[in-house]
N, C-alpha and C positions, 0 to 999 in steps of 0.2 A: 504494500500500500504506500502511496506517495503522500507524505505530509506536506502541508503548505504552511510555512512558518513566517515567511516574509516575501514581499515582492518589491523589486526595485527597477526603475527604468524611467524613460521619458514619458511625458503625459500628453494626452489629447483631451481637449475641453469641448463638451457639448453643453452650451448654455440653455437655460429655460427650465421651467417646471412642468410637471405633469406630462412628461414625454411618454407616450403610450407604446405598447408593443407593436401596434400597426405602423407607427412611424419608424420604429427600430427595424422591423422586418415586415414589409408590406404583404398583405394576405395572399396576393397572387403567386407568391413564391413558396407557399405552404404545401403545395401538392407534390413536392419532391419526395421520392421514396426514402432517401437518406438525407443527412444534413450536409453532405459534401458540396462545397462550393457556395454555401449560403453567405459566406463572408463577403462575396463580391456584390451582394445586394443589400448590404447593411446600410440603412438610412437612404435607400435608393431614391425615393421620391423627394426627400429633402435635398439630396445632392443635385438632382436634376433641376429643382426649383432654384437653388442657389446659383447654379451655372447659368440658368436663364436670366438671372439678374446681374450677371457679371461678377458673381462672388465665388469664393472657394469654400466649400464645406470642409469642416475640420477633418473628415475622413478622406478628403481628396487633397489635403495639404501635404505636399511632398516633404515638408519639414517635420511632419508628424509620423512619417513612415517608420515603423518599428516601435512605436510607442507601446508601453506595457501597462500603463495606468490610465484609466478613464475617469475624468472628473465630470460630475453631473449635478443637477439641482435637486429639487424636492419632488418626491413621489415618482421617481424614475421607474419605468417599467409597468406603469398602471395599465388598465384596460384588460384585454383578453389574456388568458393564461398560457399562450403559446410558448413552448420551450424553444422554438426556433430563434427567438430574440437573443437569449443569452448564448445559445449555440453559435450564432453568427458573430457575436462579440468576441467570444473565446477563440473562434477559428480565425478571426482577423489578427489575433495576437495579444489581445488584452488579457492580463492576468490578475487584475484587481480593479474594483470600481469604488471610488470615493464619492459620496454624495450626501446631501442633507437628509434624504430619506428614500426608502425604496418600497415599491409595492411588495406585499408579503409573498405572493406566489412567484413573482420574478426573482426575488432574493432566494427563495427555496429552490427554484430551477437552476439558478446560478451555482448554488452550493453543490448540487448534484454533479457539477462539472469541475468542482474544485476552484471555482471562481468567487473569491470573497467579495462581499458587498459591505463596506464599512461606512459608518455615518460620522459626520462632523457637523459642528454648528455653522450657521450661515456666514458669519465673519471669517471663519477658517476656510470655508469653501471659496469665498471671494478672494481671500489672500492667496490661496493656492492657484486659483485661476489667473490672478494678476501676475504672479511669479512665473508661471509657465508660459503665459502669454508674452511676457517680455523676453523670455529665454527658452527657445524651443529645445535646447540641449540640457535643460535643467533636469536632474534626476530626482524623482520622488520615491521615497521608500515607505511602504506600508508594512509595519512590523506587528504581526498578530500576537506574538509572545508578549511584547511590551505594550500592546494596545496603543500604538503611536503611529503618526505619519510625520515624516520630516521632508523638508525641501529647502536646501540652502540653510539659512539661519532660522527658518521657521520649524517649530516642533509643536505638535498638538496631539491631544488624546482622541482616539477614535472609539466608536462604540460598535459592538457586534453582539448578537445574542450568544450567550455562553455556550449553548448547545452547538451552534454553528462553529464557533471558535474551536471548541473541543474536537469536533469532527474534522476540521481542517488541520489542526495541529497533530492529531493522531493518525490522520489518513483515513479515518472512518467515513469520510465523504464518498469514497469510492466503493459503491455498492457491489460492483462486479468483483473487485479485488477481495472484498470481504467474503463474498460467496466462494470464490476459488481458494481462499485461504484454508477452508475446512471442507474440501470437496467430498471427503469420505462421509461426512455427515449428510451431505446432499444425496449421495448414493443410498445411505441407510434409510433416509426418509422416503426416497422414491420407491424403494423396495417394499415399504409398508403400505403404499397407497394403491388400492385396487384399480384406480382409474388411470394410473400411469403405466402403460404397457409399452414394452420395447425400449425402455430407457437404457441407453448404452452407458451413461455415466462418464462420458468423455468430455472434459471441459474444452 
């Protein structure tokens, strides 16, 4: 199992509150059989709209390529419960999200990918945004063990549900790894179930 103790890297900022999952991942891309390639459609409608106005969306900014931390506002990931939204964010390369607050289902879906969603107060979020806006190369560190975020001279406390923090620090967020860690028990249980026929027990 892979523990997530801290994430460090450059940041990308998506401003605004109540950004819902339909904006993060438009519904027309939900018919894919797998999540492969979803990252290319991340914020697609917003990116098209920005380009039409002669602007560059943060996810199209070449200076933000390779960013590992996403800074967002309040109630990020609200709306429908589609897991495609955090899947696309993680597949783009984001390894931690820092925001003022998150929709509960979005944060839960992100946790299942080992993608921590930590909260900070509004002044801290604004300060982080200003710092990374002024310096695209600035590294932000999200430390789950210390419950802290640092960027340059700025250091602040982050909040995350203790159950989520424990899952990330212990690696228990990875349900597949947990299952495979004791596969003999899976075989024993399958053997006792009359409706599981032909179970080979090969992970």
